[in-house]
C-alpha positions as CSV (number, residue, x, y, z in Angstrom):
1,M,1.4,-35.7,8.4
2,P,-0.7,-36.2,5.2
3,K,0.3,-34.2,2.1
4,K,-3.1,-32.3,2.0
5,R,-2.8,-31.2,5.6
6,G,0.8,-30.1,5.1
7,V,-0.1,-27.9,2.1
8,F,-3.0,-26.3,4.0
9,I,-0.9,-25.6,7.1
10,G,1.8,-24.1,4.8
11,W,-0.9,-21.9,3.4
12,L,-2.0,-20.7,6.8
13,V,1.6,-20.1,8.1
14,S,2.5,-18.2,4.9
15,G,-0.7,-16.2,5.3
16,A,0.4,-15.1,8.8
17,V,3.8,-14.1,7.3
18,V,2.1,-12.1,4.6
19,F,-0.1,-10.3,7.1
20,V,2.9,-9.3,9.2
21,C,4.8,-8.1,6.1
22,F,1.8,-6.1,4.9
23,A,1.1,-4.6,8.3
24,S,4.7,-3.4,8.7
25,G,4.1,-0.9,5.9
26,L,7.7,-1.2,4.6
27,G,8.1,-1.4,0.8
28,P,10.6,-4.3,0.7
29,L,8.4,-6.4,3.0
30,W,5.4,-5.6,0.7
31,I,7.4,-7.1,-2.2
32,V,8.0,-10.2,-0.1
33,A,4.3,-10.5,0.8
34,G,3.3,-9.9,-2.9
35,L,5.7,-12.6,-4.1
36,L,4.4,-15.1,-1.5
37,I,0.8,-14.4,-2.4
38,T,1.6,-14.6,-6.1
39,A,3.4,-17.9,-5.7
40,W,0.5,-19.5,-3.8
41,G,-2.0,-18.1,-6.3
42,V,-0.1,-19.5,-9.3
43,A,0.5,-22.9,-7.6
44,V,-3.2,-23.4,-6.7
45,A,-4.6,-21.9,-9.8
46,T,-2.6,-24.2,-12.0
47,N,-3.1,-27.1,-9.6
48,Y,0.7,-27.6,-9.3
49,R,1.2,-31.0,-7.7
50,G,-2.4,-31.1,-6.5
51,A,-2.3,-27.9,-4.5
52,A,-5.9,-27.1,-5.4
53,D,-6.9,-30.6,-4.2
54,A,-5.2,-30.0,-0.9
55,M,-7.3,-26.9,-0.1
56,P,-10.5,-27.6,2.0
57,S,-13.6,-27.6,-0.1
58,R,-16.0,-27.5,2.8
59,T,-15.8,-24.5,5.2
60,G,-17.8,-23.3,8.1
61,F,-18.8,-24.2,11.6
62,G,-21.8,-25.8,13.2
63,P,-24.9,-25.7,11.0
64,F,-23.4,-23.0,8.8
65,W,-21.1,-24.4,6.1
66,Q,-20.4,-24.0,2.5
67,E,-19.2,-26.4,-0.2
68,T,-16.8,-25.1,-2.8
69,S,-15.8,-26.8,-6.0
70,R,-12.1,-27.3,-7.0
71,G,-12.7,-25.1,-10.0
72,M,-13.9,-22.3,-7.9
73,I,-11.0,-22.7,-5.5
74,R,-8.6,-22.4,-8.5
75,F,-10.6,-19.3,-9.8
76,I,-10.3,-17.6,-6.3
77,F,-6.6,-18.3,-6.2
78,T,-6.2,-16.7,-9.6
79,F,-7.3,-13.4,-8.0
80,F,-4.8,-14.1,-5.2
81,A,-2.1,-14.2,-7.8
82,L,-3.2,-10.9,-9.3
83,W,-3.5,-9.3,-5.9
84,G,0.1,-10.5,-5.1
85,I,1.4,-8.9,-8.3
86,G,-0.3,-5.7,-7.4
87,L,1.1,-5.7,-3.9
88,A,4.6,-6.4,-5.2
89,V,4.4,-3.6,-7.7
90,A,3.1,-1.3,-4.9
91,G,6.0,-2.4,-2.7
92,I,8.5,-1.6,-5.5
93,F,7.0,1.9,-5.9
94,K,7.0,2.4,-2.2
95,T,10.7,1.4,-2.0
96,I,11.7,3.7,-4.8
97,R,10.1,6.7,-3.4
């Protein structure tokens, strides 16, 4: 399997894990979900080992598609990192209470 495809499949699988952790509503699992999102956000935003290059830049189906630059992909994942930090902090507060 090519490196790019492996990174993208890893992103999809970890996204499913994050969804399940978030949907559980348990504080400790929210911390795990937040840390996973933060890790992906930081890795892609800093283009660690070409992670931003592995994300698809063209999305859509049929005649409806959109082209996204690598810089915009990195910018979007910066917000994933911030969202992950917020989710982890919310999980910490939820666990303490």
